[in-house]
N, C-alpha and C positions, 0 to 999 in steps of 0.2 A: 555509458554515463546517463545518467537520469539528470533532467534539468526542468525546472519549475520557472516560468515567466510570468510573474505577477500581474503586469499590465494586462495581458492577454488571457491570464487563467489556462495557460497551456502547460501540460506536463508532456516533455519529449524523452522517449526511451531509445537511445541510438538512431535517432532519424524518424521513429514512429510516433505518432502523436497519440497519447493514451485517451482512448475512447470511454467515457464514464458509463455507456450502454450496458456492457456485460455486469458492471457491479450494482448497476440501478437495477437489473433483474433480480439480484440476489437481496439486497436491501435500498430501498428508495430513502436515503438520508437528504439528498440535495438534487433534485432535478435540475436545478440551475447549473450544475457542474461542480468542478474541483475548485477548493480555496485551501489556504495554509495559512500559518503563522498566528493561529488563535485556535481555542477549542470550539468546535461548532459543526453544523451539519456537512458543509462543503469540505471541510478537513476529515470528516469522517468518511465521505464518499472517497477522497483521494486514499486514505489509509486503506480502505477495503480493496480499491482497484489495484493499488501497489502491491498489497500482499496477494491479491488472485494472480497477479501477473507472475508471482514467484513461487507460489505454493498452491496446493489443493484448496478448494473452496472452503472446507471445514474449518482449515487453519485462519484463513482470511477472516471468516464469519466470528470465530472465537476471540481472534486477537486484535481487530483492527481498532477497537476503541482504545486499547491501551497503547497500540502503536501511534494512534492519532495524539494521546496525550504526551507520550515519551518523544516522539519524533517530529510528526507533522506539524503540531502545534507551535515548535520551537524554531521552524524554517523561517528564513529571511524571505523577503518577497520574491527575490530571485535567488534560486539555489540551485545546487548540485549534491548528486549523491550516486554512489556507485550501488549497483545490485547486491554486491557483497556486503554492504552496510545492513540492507534490509535482512539478508539471510542471517547475518550474525545477530541481529536482535532478535529475530525469531528464535534461533537457537538458543538464544540466553534466555528465553522467556517460556519455552515448553517444557513439559515434562519428559523424562527419558523414554516413556512409553510413546509419546508423540513424536519424539525425534526419530525413533525407529519405524513409525508409520509414514513419517515423511521420507525417509531414507527409501523405503520399499515403494513409494508412491515415485519417487524420481527414478528408480530402476525400471520402472513399469512404464514410464514415459518414452 
């Protein structure tokens, strides 16, 4: 389960606090950290980080802005989602060729 706590701007993935550091190395949208519930730089950083948690970096880089618009911007201040929700969103937004590349990446992991 993934949970966001708005007052602290913390994202918890099954007891692991999501660190913005790795996503900041890919694209520095928001050095101040994660945000959600609107379209902006903090939500873009969160979208990138969540997609990087589940998929190869190329998927996260390509789709994080759309994921931000479709999902992250619509979250409540305190929210929950399943990893499967992220996976479903990606698989509904990628091409068949990208789906195959993702499946190959999963097998290699």
